[in-house]
C-alpha positions as CSV (number, residue, x, y, z in Angstrom):
1,X,-8.7,-19.9,0.7
2,X,-8.0,-17.3,-2.0
3,X,-8.5,-14.1,0.2
4,X,-7.6,-14.4,3.9
5,X,-8.9,-12.0,6.6
6,X,-6.8,-8.8,6.2
7,X,-4.6,-7.3,8.7
8,X,-5.1,-3.4,9.2
9,X,-2.9,-0.7,10.6
10,X,-2.5,3.0,10.0
11,X,0.6,5.0,8.8
12,X,1.2,8.9,7.9
13,X,2.8,10.2,4.7
14,X,3.2,13.9,4.5
15,X,0.4,14.6,7.3
16,X,-1.8,12.3,5.7
17,X,-3.4,9.4,7.5
18,X,-3.8,6.1,5.7
19,X,-5.6,2.8,6.7
20,X,-3.8,-0.1,5.2
21,X,-5.0,-3.6,4.9
22,X,-2.7,-6.5,4.0
23,X,-3.9,-9.1,1.8
24,X,-2.6,-12.3,0.6
25,X,-3.5,-13.3,-3.1
26,X,-2.0,-16.6,-3.7
27,X,1.7,-16.2,-3.0
28,X,1.7,-12.4,-3.5
29,X,1.0,-10.0,-0.6
30,X,-0.8,-6.7,-1.7
31,X,-1.9,-3.7,0.5
32,X,-5.0,-1.5,0.0
33,X,-4.5,1.8,1.1
34,X,-7.3,4.1,2.1
35,X,-6.5,7.9,2.1
36,X,-7.8,10.4,4.7
37,X,-7.7,13.2,2.1
38,X,-10.4,11.4,0.0
39,X,-8.1,10.7,-2.9
40,X,-8.8,7.5,-4.7
41,X,-7.6,4.3,-2.9
42,X,-4.4,2.6,-3.7
43,X,-3.2,-0.9,-4.1
44,X,0.6,-1.7,-4.0
45,X,2.9,-4.7,-3.8
46,X,6.6,-5.2,-3.8
47,X,7.8,-6.6,-7.2
48,X,11.1,-7.7,-8.6
49,X,12.5,-5.8,-11.2
50,X,15.9,-6.1,-13.1
51,X,17.3,-3.4,-10.8
52,X,15.9,-5.2,-7.6
53,X,12.7,-4.9,-5.6
54,X,10.6,-2.0,-5.8
55,X,7.1,-0.9,-4.6
56,X,4.5,-1.0,-7.6
57,X,0.8,0.4,-7.6
58,X,-1.7,-1.9,-9.1
59,X,-2.5,-1.0,-11.8
60,X,0.4,1.0,-12.7
61,X,0.2,4.7,-13.1
62,X,0.6,5.8,-9.5
63,X,4.3,4.9,-9.0
64,X,5.4,7.9,-7.1
65,X,2.7,7.2,-4.4
66,X,3.3,3.5,-4.4
67,X,7.1,4.2,-3.6
68,X,6.2,6.8,-0.6
69,X,3.6,4.6,0.9
70,X,5.6,1.4,0.3
71,X,8.6,2.8,2.2
72,X,6.2,3.6,5.3
73,X,4.8,0.1,5.2
74,X,8.1,-1.2,5.2
75,X,9.0,1.1,8.4
76,X,5.8,-0.2,10.1
77,X,6.8,-3.7,9.8
78,X,10.6,-3.1,10.9
79,X,9.0,-1.6,14.2
80,X,6.6,-4.4,14.8
C-alpha cells in the first residue's frame, strides 16, 4: 500500500501547538504538520545532504520552520 494509516501526535514550538501526522511514502517518511495558529500546514522530511542529514520542507521554501519542527519531532521520538 502506498499510503499507510498515519500516526498522529502533538508537539509545541514557541508556544504554538501542532498536530503531526506521520506518513510512509514508499521508503520515505514524511510528517504533515497542522499549526494551531492557522498558518498554512507544512510537510517535512529528513533528507541526506552533502553536510549530513537535515530536516527539509516539501516543497522547499519554509526551511527555518522545517528545522524547528523537525527537531521537536526528533525529541518526541527520543522520549517514546
